N, C-alpha and C positions, 0 to 999 in steps of 0.2 A: 881413607878419610871419609867421614860422614857427609852425606849430601846436605847441602844448605838450600833453603828456599829462596826463590828469586822471581821477579816478574820481568818477563822479556816481551816487549811490544804488546802488552796487555794480557799475556798468557802467564798464569801461575805455574811454575815448574821448579825443578831442582837442578843443582850443579855441584860439581866437585872440581878441585884443581888437580891437573895432571901434567905430565911432561913426557915427550917422546923425542925421537931424533930430529924432528922439525922445530922443537922448542916447547915452551910452557903454554898451556891452554886451559880454558875452562871447558869441561865436558858438560853440556847442557842437555837435559832430557827434553825431547820434543813431545808435548802432550798430544794425545790422539785427535783432539779437536783443533789443533793449530793449523793455520794456513801457511803459505809460503812466506808471508811477511814476518814470521817469527825469526827468520835468519837474516833479515835486513838490518844487521847491526855492525857491519864493518865500518871502521873509522868512528865508532862511538865508544863511550866508556861503559864497561860492564864490570861491576864489583871492583871499581877503582882501577881497572886495567883498560888501556886503549887497545881495542880489537883491530889487529892488522890483517888477519887472514881467517877465512872460514873454510872448514872442511866438514864432511859428514861421515857418520858411522852408523851401522845397524848391528845390534847384537840381540839374539833371541827374539827378533821381531820388534824390539824397542829401538826407536830412532834417536840419534843424538846429533848435536851440532858441536863441532870442535872449534872453539874460538881462540885462535892464537893471539897472544899479546906480546 
């Protein structure tokens, strides 16, 4: 799926919708200039989904937030 642009807590970034054994989630790229407040989105709506759980992943030095809904 092609990444879509989104603004999370004032940071312009990208996301894609994914699924794993824990459930469906939005995989959000953490911009290099982002502070810890970018992941303060539990119990909020992101892309019309209520975020219930947050996890993190790193691939090839790129940080991601996994926001389960």
